[in-house]
MARLUM-263418 format. One record per residue (C-alpha): residue number from 1; x, y, z; residue in one letter. Coordinates in steps of 0.25 Angstrom, whole numbers, plus 5000, padded with zeros to 4 digits. Layout:
! MARLUM-263418
<atom n="NUM" east="X" north="Y" up="Z" res="A"/>
...
! end
This chain:
! MARLUM-263418
<atom n="1" east="5257" north="4771" up="5002" res="M"/>
<atom n="2" east="5244" north="4776" up="5007" res="P"/>
<atom n="3" east="5239" north="4788" up="4999" res="K"/>
<atom n="4" east="5238" north="4797" up="5012" res="R"/>
<atom n="5" east="5252" north="4794" up="5016" res="V"/>
<atom n="6" east="5257" north="4798" up="5002" res="L"/>
<atom n="7" east="5249" north="4811" up="5003" res="L"/>
<atom n="8" east="5256" north="4814" up="5016" res="F"/>
<atom n="9" east="5270" north="4813" up="5009" res="F"/>
<atom n="10" east="5265" north="4821" up="4997" res="L"/>
<atom n="11" east="5259" north="4832" up="5006" res="L"/>
<atom n="12" east="5273" north="4833" up="5014" res="C"/>
<atom n="13" east="5280" north="4835" up="5000" res="I"/>
<atom n="14" east="5270" north="4845" up="4996" res="C"/>
<atom n="15" east="5270" north="4853" up="5009" res="T"/>
<atom n="16" east="5285" north="4853" up="5010" res="D"/>
<atom n="17" east="5285" north="4859" up="4995" res="S"/>
<atom n="18" east="5276" north="4870" up="4999" res="I"/>
<atom n="19" east="5284" north="4873" up="5012" res="F"/>
<atom n="20" east="5296" north="4875" up="5003" res="A"/>
<atom n="21" east="5289" north="4886" up="4995" res="Q"/>
<atom n="22" east="5289" north="4901" up="4998" res="D"/>
<atom n="23" east="5275" north="4906" up="4997" res="L"/>
<atom n="24" east="5278" north="4921" up="5000" res="A"/>
<atom n="25" east="5276" north="4921" up="5015" res="G"/>
<atom n="26" east="5264" north="4911" up="5016" res="I"/>
<atom n="27" east="5267" north="4901" up="5027" res="E"/>
<atom n="28" east="5264" north="4887" up="5024" res="I"/>
<atom n="29" east="5263" north="4876" up="5034" res="H"/>
<atom n="30" east="5257" north="4862" up="5034" res="G"/>
<atom n="31" east="5257" north="4847" up="5038" res="F"/>
<atom n="32" east="5255" north="4833" up="5033" res="V"/>
<atom n="33" east="5253" north="4821" up="5042" res="T"/>
<atom n="34" east="5250" north="4806" up="5040" res="Q"/>
<atom n="35" east="5245" north="4798" up="5051" res="G"/>
<atom n="36" east="5244" north="4784" up="5055" res="F"/>
<atom n="37" east="5234" north="4778" up="5065" res="L"/>
<atom n="38" east="5233" north="4764" up="5070" res="F"/>
<atom n="39" east="5223" north="4759" up="5081" res="S"/>
<atom n="40" east="5222" north="4747" up="5089" res="S"/>
<atom n="41" east="5206" north="4745" up="5087" res="H"/>
<atom n="42" east="5197" north="4756" up="5083" res="N"/>
<atom n="43" east="5198" north="4764" up="5070" res="N"/>
<atom n="44" east="5200" north="4779" up="5073" res="L"/>
<atom n="45" east="5198" north="4792" up="5065" res="L"/>
<atom n="46" east="5191" north="4785" up="5053" res="T"/>
<atom n="47" east="5203" north="4777" up="5050" res="M"/>
<atom n="48" east="5206" north="4762" up="5050" res="Q"/>
<atom n="49" east="5216" north="4764" up="5061" res="T"/>
<atom n="50" east="5215" north="4750" up="5067" res="S"/>
<atom n="51" east="5222" north="4746" up="5054" res="S"/>
<atom n="52" east="5232" north="4758" up="5054" res="G"/>
<atom n="53" east="5228" north="4770" up="5046" res="S"/>
<atom n="54" east="5236" north="4780" up="5038" res="L"/>
<atom n="55" east="5223" north="4788" up="5036" res="G"/>
<atom n="56" east="5227" north="4801" up="5042" res="W"/>
<atom n="57" east="5234" north="4811" up="5033" res="T"/>
<atom n="58" east="5234" north="4826" up="5036" res="D"/>
<atom n="59" east="5240" north="4838" up="5029" res="G"/>
<atom n="60" east="5238" north="4853" up="5029" res="A"/>
<atom n="61" east="5244" north="4866" up="5024" res="I"/>
<atom n="62" east="5242" north="4880" up="5028" res="N"/>
<atom n="63" east="5246" north="4894" up="5022" res="F"/>
<atom n="64" east="5247" north="4907" up="5030" res="S"/>
<atom n="65" east="5251" north="4921" up="5027" res="D"/>
<atom n="66" east="5252" north="4934" up="5034" res="S"/>
<atom n="67" east="5245" north="4944" up="5026" res="L"/>
<atom n="68" east="5249" north="4955" up="5036" res="T"/>
<atom n="69" east="5256" north="4956" up="5049" res="D"/>
<atom n="70" east="5242" north="4953" up="5056" res="K"/>
<atom n="71" east="5234" north="4945" up="5046" res="L"/>
<atom n="72" east="5237" north="4931" up="5042" res="R"/>
<atom n="73" east="5230" north="4921" up="5034" res="V"/>
<atom n="74" east="5231" north="4906" up="5032" res="G"/>
<atom n="75" east="5224" north="4893" up="5028" res="I"/>
<atom n="76" east="5227" north="4878" up="5030" res="Q"/>
<atom n="77" east="5223" north="4867" up="5021" res="L"/>
<atom n="78" east="5222" north="4853" up="5026" res="R"/>
<atom n="79" east="5220" north="4839" up="5020" res="M"/>
<atom n="80" east="5218" north="4826" up="5029" res="Y"/>
<atom n="81" east="5213" north="4812" up="5029" res="Q"/>
<atom n="82" east="5210" north="4806" up="5042" res="L"/>
<atom n="83" east="5204" north="4792" up="5039" res="G"/>
<atom n="84" east="5190" north="4795" up="5033" res="Q"/>
<atom n="85" east="5191" north="4810" up="5037" res="L"/>
<atom n="86" east="5197" north="4821" up="5029" res="G"/>
<atom n="87" east="5199" north="4820" up="5014" res="G"/>
<atom n="88" east="5208" north="4824" up="5003" res="P"/>
<atom n="89" east="5204" north="4838" up="5002" res="N"/>
<atom n="90" east="5211" north="4850" up="5008" res="A"/>
<atom n="91" east="5203" north="4858" up="5018" res="E"/>
<atom n="92" east="5205" north="4871" up="5025" res="V"/>
<atom n="93" east="5209" north="4869" up="5039" res="D"/>
<atom n="94" east="5209" north="4884" up="5042" res="W"/>
<atom n="95" east="5210" north="4897" up="5034" res="A"/>
<atom n="96" east="5210" north="4910" up="5041" res="S"/>
<atom n="97" east="5215" north="4925" up="5042" res="G"/>
<atom n="98" east="5222" north="4929" up="5055" res="D"/>
<atom n="99" east="5222" north="4944" up="5059" res="Y"/>
<atom n="100" east="5231" north="4946" up="5071" res="R"/>
<atom n="101" east="5230" north="4960" up="5077" res="L"/>
<atom n="102" east="5240" north="4958" up="5088" res="N"/>
<atom n="103" east="5243" north="4947" up="5099" res="D"/>
<atom n="104" east="5230" north="4950" up="5106" res="Y"/>
<atom n="105" east="5220" north="4949" up="5094" res="F"/>
<atom n="106" east="5219" north="4941" up="5081" res="G"/>
<atom n="107" east="5208" north="4936" up="5072" res="I"/>
<atom n="108" east="5206" north="4924" up="5063" res="R"/>
<atom n="109" east="5195" north="4921" up="5053" res="A"/>
<atom n="110" east="5192" north="4910" up="5042" res="G"/>
<atom n="111" east="5193" north="4896" up="5045" res="K"/>
<atom n="112" east="5201" north="4897" up="5058" res="V"/>
<atom n="113" east="5207" north="4887" up="5068" res="K"/>
<atom n="114" east="5198" north="4885" up="5081" res="T"/>
<atom n="115" east="5207" north="4888" up="5093" res="V"/>
<atom n="116" east="5201" north="4878" up="5104" res="I"/>
<atom n="117" east="5209" north="4869" up="5113" res="G"/>
<atom n="118" east="5224" north="4867" up="5113" res="L"/>
<atom n="119" east="5226" north="4862" up="5099" res="F"/>
<atom n="120" east="5213" north="4864" up="5090" res="N"/>
<atom n="121" east="5219" north="4875" up="5082" res="D"/>
<atom n="122" east="5232" north="4867" up="5080" res="S"/>
<atom n="123" east="5227" north="4853" up="5078" res="Q"/>
<atom n="124" east="5229" north="4854" up="5063" res="D"/>
<atom n="125" east="5244" north="4856" up="5065" res="I"/>
<atom n="126" east="5249" north="4841" up="5067" res="D"/>
<atom n="127" east="5264" north="4845" up="5068" res="A"/>
<atom n="128" east="5261" north="4853" up="5081" res="L"/>
<atom n="129" east="5257" north="4841" up="5089" res="F"/>
<atom n="130" east="5264" north="4828" up="5095" res="L"/>
<atom n="131" east="5251" north="4821" up="5094" res="W"/>
<atom n="132" east="5246" north="4813" up="5082" res="T"/>
<atom n="133" east="5232" north="4815" up="5087" res="L"/>
<atom n="134" east="5228" north="4826" up="5097" res="L"/>
<atom n="135" east="5218" north="4822" up="5108" res="P"/>
<atom n="136" east="5206" north="4818" up="5099" res="Q"/>
<atom n="137" east="5196" north="4822" up="5109" res="G"/>
<atom n="138" east="5199" north="4837" up="5107" res="V"/>
<atom n="139" east="5206" north="4837" up="5094" res="Y"/>
<atom n="140" east="5200" north="4826" up="5085" res="P"/>
<atom n="141" east="5208" north="4824" up="5072" res="V"/>
<atom n="142" east="5196" north="4819" up="5065" res="D"/>
<atom n="143" east="5189" north="4832" up="5067" res="N"/>
<atom n="144" east="5200" north="4842" up="5067" res="E"/>
<atom n="145" east="5194" north="4849" up="5055" res="G"/>
<atom n="146" east="5182" north="4853" up="5063" res="Y"/>
<atom n="147" east="5189" north="4858" up="5076" res="F"/>
<atom n="148" east="5201" north="4865" up="5069" res="L"/>
<atom n="149" east="5195" north="4877" up="5063" res="S"/>
<atom n="150" east="5182" north="4885" up="5061" res="H"/>
<atom n="151" east="5177" north="4895" up="5051" res="V"/>
<atom n="152" east="5176" north="4909" up="5058" res="G"/>
<atom n="153" east="5186" north="4918" up="5066" res="G"/>
<atom n="154" east="5195" north="4918" up="5078" res="E"/>
<atom n="155" east="5201" north="4929" up="5087" res="V"/>
<atom n="156" east="5213" north="4927" up="5095" res="Y"/>
<atom n="157" east="5224" north="4933" up="5103" res="G"/>
<atom n="158" east="5233" north="4934" up="5115" res="Y"/>
<atom n="159" east="5230" north="4941" up="5128" res="L"/>
<atom n="160" east="5242" north="4944" up="5138" res="P"/>
<atom n="161" east="5239" north="4940" up="5152" res="L"/>
<atom n="162" east="5251" north="4948" up="5159" res="G"/>
<atom n="163" east="5265" north="4944" up="5162" res="D"/>
<atom n="164" east="5260" north="4932" up="5171" res="R"/>
<atom n="165" east="5247" north="4928" up="5163" res="G"/>
<atom n="166" east="5253" north="4924" up="5150" res="G"/>
<atom n="167" east="5243" north="4926" up="5138" res="K"/>
<atom n="168" east="5230" north="4922" up="5134" res="L"/>
<atom n="169" east="5227" north="4917" up="5119" res="R"/>
<atom n="170" east="5212" north="4919" up="5115" res="Y"/>
<atom n="171" east="5205" north="4914" up="5103" res="D"/>
<atom n="172" east="5190" north="4916" up="5100" res="G"/>
<atom n="173" east="5183" north="4910" up="5087" res="F"/>
<atom n="174" east="5170" north="4908" up="5080" res="A"/>
<atom n="175" east="5165" north="4902" up="5067" res="G"/>
<atom n="176" east="5160" north="4889" up="5061" res="E"/>
<atom n="177" east="5166" north="4875" up="5062" res="S"/>
<atom n="178" east="5163" north="4864" up="5052" res="Y"/>
<atom n="179" east="5163" north="4849" up="5053" res="L"/>
<atom n="180" east="5172" north="4844" up="5042" res="P"/>
<atom n="181" east="5165" north="4834" up="5033" res="L"/>
<atom n="182" east="5178" north="4825" up="5033" res="H"/>
<atom n="183" east="5179" north="4826" up="5048" res="G"/>
<atom n="184" east="5176" north="4816" up="5059" res="G"/>
<atom n="185" east="5164" north="4822" up="5065" res="Y"/>
<atom n="186" east="5157" north="4821" up="5051" res="I"/>
<atom n="187" east="5162" north="4807" up="5049" res="K"/>
<atom n="188" east="5156" north="4803" up="5063" res="Q"/>
<atom n="189" east="5143" north="4810" up="5059" res="I"/>
<atom n="190" east="5143" north="4803" up="5046" res="A"/>
<atom n="191" east="5144" north="4790" up="5053" res="D"/>
<atom n="192" east="5132" north="4793" up="5061" res="A"/>
<atom n="193" east="5124" north="4796" up="5048" res="G"/>
<atom n="194" east="5126" north="4810" up="5044" res="L"/>
<atom n="195" east="5134" north="4813" up="5031" res="A"/>
<atom n="196" east="5137" north="4828" up="5030" res="F"/>
<atom n="197" east="5140" north="4835" up="5017" res="T"/>
<atom n="198" east="5141" north="4849" up="5023" res="T"/>
<atom n="199" east="5150" north="4851" up="5035" res="A"/>
<atom n="200" east="5142" north="4854" up="5048" res="P"/>
<atom n="201" east="5146" north="4867" up="5054" res="A"/>
<atom n="202" east="5143" north="4876" up="5066" res="G"/>
<atom n="203" east="5148" north="4888" up="5074" res="K"/>
<atom n="204" east="5160" north="4888" up="5083" res="T"/>
<atom n="205" east="5166" north="4898" up="5092" res="Y"/>
<atom n="206" east="5174" north="4899" up="5104" res="G"/>
<atom n="207" east="5188" north="4903" up="5109" res="G"/>
<atom n="208" east="5201" north="4899" up="5116" res="D"/>
<atom n="209" east="5209" north="4905" up="5128" res="L"/>
<atom n="210" east="5223" north="4900" up="5129" res="R"/>
<atom n="211" east="5232" north="4905" up="5141" res="W"/>
<atom n="212" east="5247" north="4905" up="5138" res="V"/>
<atom n="213" east="5252" north="4906" up="5152" res="T"/>
<atom n="214" east="5265" north="4912" up="5157" res="R"/>
<atom n="215" east="5270" north="4898" up="5160" res="L"/>
<atom n="216" east="5277" north="4895" up="5147" res="T"/>
<atom n="217" east="5270" north="4883" up="5140" res="G"/>
<atom n="218" east="5257" north="4883" up="5148" res="L"/>
<atom n="219" east="5244" north="4886" up="5141" res="T"/>
<atom n="220" east="5230" north="4885" up="5146" res="F"/>
<atom n="221" east="5217" north="4887" up="5137" res="G"/>
<atom n="222" east="5203" north="4885" up="5135" res="A"/>
<atom n="223" east="5194" north="4885" up="5123" res="S"/>
<atom n="224" east="5179" north="4885" up="5120" res="A"/>
<atom n="225" east="5172" north="4882" up="5107" res="D"/>
<atom n="226" east="5157" north="4882" up="5104" res="I"/>
<atom n="227" east="5153" north="4874" up="5092" res="Q"/>
<atom n="228" east="5140" north="4870" up="5085" res="A"/>
<atom n="229" east="5138" north="4861" up="5073" res="M"/>
<atom n="230" east="5127" north="4858" up="5063" res="D"/>
<atom n="231" east="5126" north="4850" up="5050" res="G"/>
<atom n="232" east="5116" north="4844" up="5040" res="T"/>
<atom n="233" east="5118" north="4831" up="5032" res="A"/>
<atom n="234" east="5108" north="4824" up="5023" res="P"/>
<atom n="235" east="5105" north="4814" up="5034" res="Q"/>
<atom n="236" east="5104" north="4824" up="5045" res="G"/>
<atom n="237" east="5111" north="4834" up="5053" res="S"/>
<atom n="238" east="5121" north="4837" up="5065" res="V"/>
<atom n="239" east="5119" north="4848" up="5076" res="H"/>
<atom n="240" east="5130" north="4851" up="5086" res="L"/>
<atom n="241" east="5124" north="4859" up="5097" res="V"/>
<atom n="242" east="5134" north="4871" up="5101" res="P"/>
<atom n="243" east="5143" north="4867" up="5112" res="F"/>
<atom n="244" east="5155" north="4872" up="5119" res="L"/>
<atom n="245" east="5168" north="4865" up="5118" res="S"/>
<atom n="246" east="5179" north="4869" up="5128" res="A"/>
<atom n="247" east="5194" north="4867" up="5129" res="F"/>
<atom n="248" east="5203" north="4868" up="5141" res="Y"/>
<atom n="249" east="5218" north="4866" up="5139" res="Y"/>
<atom n="250" east="5232" north="4868" up="5144" res="A"/>
<atom n="251" east="5246" north="4865" up="5138" res="Q"/>
<atom n="252" east="5260" north="4866" up="5144" res="F"/>
<atom n="253" east="5273" north="4865" up="5137" res="T"/>
<atom n="254" east="5287" north="4865" up="5144" res="K"/>
<atom n="255" east="5299" north="4861" up="5137" res="G"/>
<atom n="256" east="5297" north="4847" up="5130" res="K"/>
<atom n="257" east="5284" north="4845" up="5138" res="F"/>
<atom n="258" east="5270" north="4848" up="5133" res="Y"/>
<atom n="259" east="5257" north="4846" up="5140" res="F"/>
<atom n="260" east="5243" north="4849" up="5137" res="A"/>
<atom n="261" east="5228" north="4846" up="5140" res="G"/>
<atom n="262" east="5214" north="4850" up="5136" res="E"/>
<atom n="263" east="5200" north="4848" up="5140" res="Y"/>
<atom n="264" east="5188" north="4849" up="5131" res="N"/>
<atom n="265" east="5174" north="4847" up="5135" res="P"/>
<atom n="266" east="5164" north="4848" up="5124" res="A"/>
<atom n="267" east="5150" north="4845" up="5126" res="P"/>
<atom n="268" east="5141" north="4845" up="5114" res="A"/>
<atom n="269" east="5129" north="4839" up="5108" res="R"/>
<atom n="270" east="5126" north="4835" up="5093" res="A"/>
<atom n="271" east="5114" north="4830" up="5086" res="F"/>
<atom n="272" east="5114" north="4822" up="5073" res="L"/>
<atom n="273" east="5101" north="4822" up="5065" res="T"/>
<atom n="274" east="5099" north="4810" up="5056" res="I"/>
<atom n="275" east="5086" north="4810" up="5049" res="G"/>
<atom n="276" east="5075" north="4812" up="5060" res="Q"/>
<atom n="277" east="5085" north="4807" up="5071" res="A"/>
<atom n="278" east="5092" north="4817" up="5080" res="V"/>
<atom n="279" east="5104" north="4811" up="5087" res="I"/>
<atom n="280" east="5110" north="4818" up="5099" res="P"/>
<atom n="281" east="5125" north="4816" up="5100" res="I"/>
<atom n="282" east="5133" north="4820" up="5112" res="P"/>
<atom n="283" east="5146" north="4824" up="5107" res="V"/>
<atom n="284" east="5152" north="4831" up="5120" res="G"/>
<atom n="285" east="5165" north="4827" up="5125" res="A"/>
<atom n="286" east="5175" north="4830" up="5136" res="R"/>
<atom n="287" east="5189" north="4829" up="5131" res="T"/>
<atom n="288" east="5203" north="4831" up="5138" res="W"/>
<atom n="289" east="5218" north="4827" up="5135" res="Y"/>
<atom n="290" east="5231" north="4829" up="5141" res="A"/>
<atom n="291" east="5244" north="4828" up="5134" res="M"/>
<atom n="292" east="5259" north="4829" up="5136" res="G"/>
<atom n="293" east="5272" north="4828" up="5127" res="S"/>
<atom n="294" east="5287" north="4829" up="5128" res="Y"/>
<atom n="295" east="5296" north="4833" up="5117" res="R"/>
<atom n="296" east="5308" north="4823" up="5118" res="V"/>
<atom n="297" east="5316" north="4830" up="5107" res="S"/>
<atom n="298" east="5314" north="4840" up="5095" res="K"/>
<atom n="299" east="5309" north="4829" up="5087" res="T"/>
<atom n="300" east="5302" north="4820" up="5096" res="F"/>
<atom n="301" east="5290" north="4821" up="5106" res="Q"/>
<atom n="302" east="5280" north="4812" up="5113" res="F"/>
<atom n="303" east="5268" north="4814" up="5122" res="G"/>
<atom n="304" east="5255" north="4809" up="5127" res="S"/>
<atom n="305" east="5241" north="4813" up="5129" res="Y"/>
<atom n="306" east="5228" north="4808" up="5135" res="Y"/>
<atom n="307" east="5214" north="4812" up="5130" res="S"/>
<atom n="308" east="5200" north="4809" up="5135" res="Y"/>
<atom n="309" east="5186" north="4812" up="5129" res="L"/>
<atom n="310" east="5173" north="4808" up="5134" res="A"/>
<atom n="311" east="5159" north="4811" up="5127" res="D"/>
<atom n="312" east="5152" north="4818" up="5138" res="T"/>
<atom n="313" east="5138" north="4815" up="5132" res="G"/>
<atom n="314" east="5139" north="4800" up="5132" res="L"/>
<atom n="315" east="5144" north="4789" up="5142" res="D"/>
<atom n="316" east="5159" north="4792" up="5144" res="P"/>
<atom n="317" east="5161" north="4778" up="5148" res="N"/>
<atom n="318" east="5158" north="4772" up="5135" res="L"/>
<atom n="319" east="5171" north="4771" up="5125" res="A"/>
<atom n="320" east="5163" north="4778" up="5114" res="A"/>
<atom n="321" east="5162" north="4791" up="5123" res="N"/>
<atom n="322" east="5176" north="4793" up="5127" res="Y"/>
<atom n="323" east="5190" north="4793" up="5122" res="S"/>
<atom n="324" east="5203" north="4792" up="5130" res="K"/>
<atom n="325" east="5216" north="4793" up="5122" res="D"/>
<atom n="326" east="5230" north="4791" up="5128" res="W"/>
<atom n="327" east="5241" north="4795" up="5118" res="V"/>
<atom n="328" east="5256" north="4794" up="5117" res="I"/>
<atom n="329" east="5262" north="4802" up="5105" res="S"/>
<atom n="330" east="5276" north="4804" up="5099" res="G"/>
<atom n="331" east="5281" north="4813" up="5088" res="R"/>
<atom n="332" east="5294" north="4814" up="5080" res="Y"/>
<atom n="333" east="5298" north="4826" up="5071" res="D"/>
<atom n="334" east="5307" north="4822" up="5060" res="F"/>
<atom n="335" east="5310" north="4837" up="5057" res="N"/>
<atom n="336" east="5303" north="4850" up="5056" res="S"/>
<atom n="337" east="5293" north="4844" up="5046" res="Y"/>
<atom n="338" east="5290" north="4829" up="5048" res="F"/>
<atom n="339" east="5285" north="4822" up="5061" res="Y"/>
<atom n="340" east="5279" north="4810" up="5065" res="T"/>
<atom n="341" east="5270" north="4806" up="5077" res="K"/>
<atom n="342" east="5266" north="4793" up="5084" res="L"/>
<atom n="343" east="5255" north="4792" up="5094" res="E"/>
<atom n="344" east="5248" north="4781" up="5102" res="G"/>
<atom n="345" east="5233" north="4782" up="5107" res="H"/>
<atom n="346" east="5227" north="4774" up="5117" res="F"/>
<atom n="347" east="5212" north="4776" up="5115" res="L"/>
<atom n="348" east="5200" north="4773" up="5125" res="H"/>
<atom n="349" east="5186" north="4776" up="5120" res="G"/>
<atom n="350" east="5181" north="4778" up="5107" res="T"/>
<atom n="351" east="5175" north="4792" up="5107" res="A"/>
<atom n="352" east="5185" north="4798" up="5098" res="L"/>
<atom n="353" east="5191" north="4796" up="5084" res="S"/>
<atom n="354" east="5182" north="4783" up="5080" res="Y"/>
<atom n="355" east="5172" north="4782" up="5069" res="Y"/>
<atom n="356" east="5161" north="4772" up="5067" res="A"/>
<atom n="357" east="5164" north="4770" up="5052" res="S"/>
<atom n="358" east="5178" north="4765" up="5055" res="T"/>
<atom n="359" east="5175" north="4757" up="5067" res="N"/>
<atom n="360" east="5163" north="4748" up="5062" res="P"/>
<atom n="361" east="5165" north="4738" up="5072" res="N"/>
<atom n="362" east="5165" north="4747" up="5084" res="G"/>
<atom n="363" east="5175" north="4753" up="5093" res="L"/>
<atom n="364" east="5184" north="4747" up="5104" res="K"/>
<atom n="365" east="5185" north="4755" up="5116" res="D"/>
<atom n="366" east="5200" north="4757" up="5116" res="N"/>
<atom n="367" east="5210" north="4758" up="5105" res="S"/>
<atom n="368" east="5225" north="4762" up="5103" res="N"/>
<atom n="369" east="5229" north="4771" up="5091" res="L"/>
<atom n="370" east="5243" north="4773" up="5085" res="L"/>
<atom n="371" east="5244" north="4787" up="5078" res="A"/>
<atom n="372" east="5256" north="4791" up="5069" res="A"/>
<atom n="373" east="5258" north="4803" up="5060" res="K"/>
<atom n="374" east="5269" north="4809" up="5052" res="I"/>
<atom n="375" east="5268" north="4823" up="5048" res="G"/>
<atom n="376" east="5275" north="4834" up="5040" res="F"/>
<atom n="377" east="5273" north="4849" up="5044" res="S"/>
<atom n="378" east="5279" north="4862" up="5039" res="F"/>
! end
């Protein structure tokens, strides 16, 4: 049995044991998942997926406690391995204090989740989703640690809009974000010749407005995030010019049906300095997706989505500069704790999820991917 599969079952046993304990009012939640990926041609996400790979193991546990009626503190520890990304050490996903004065105003501080788009602040909770892989143009699994949280603060609250207007949820944040040394961006930069020993970092600030309409299940929203990044390695440096990334989204739930869509234009410019050479890298992208699902029963649901990404700084007709992904997915819940997912991806273009080090013979323009996952959540 592969070591990471054995680790998956051991974590299930350990977390179930923790769950059974009474820790004086402290809430404990967590998950463990084991994934399997098999692709028809190219290797994805730093794994040898063309031969089939079990190289995706993920687990987290979080603790939270209400110190007073208005003050709550919490922390989440996570350990994951995604091919050559991640590692055996547990890291802090988020750790914050949350003071909620009333429904209209609250404040969080510490390493807090970044509220942008529909799913960014919840993408670490796999059990919430039908999808094995969320649309990668907006929620890349190989760089989840960079987008999920930032070190700083956030203000949030709800504003009533009258009997017919529904209510408005607002979030505003500011702080600093870091490129994890075990993440996908650092891996890609290392493939280009820069090996960082200290995580590049930069300021980030922005906000989110979410309109919960009077029509039950219908939500509209928009987010804005301004980011910058600088880092120095022995061989050179990286500099990301401050840029604005916007998110526009909507979702609708009615009975057993769910629909959602999101649009994310993010023009940006980065520069790699290696020795005396300054290499401009256009990293702007225009991304959108549309998804829908249907719950057949309490235990089974299925759905589909289509996502599209184009690099606006390069020729969008070249396969290396775009990604089109048509997805069919199903999920079965064995009980309240265990579930499994099965998903097919029909990929056109190579702008996402591919790494030169695991594709030494180049990439084919099109590839199919089978993604499966079993999970335990409590």
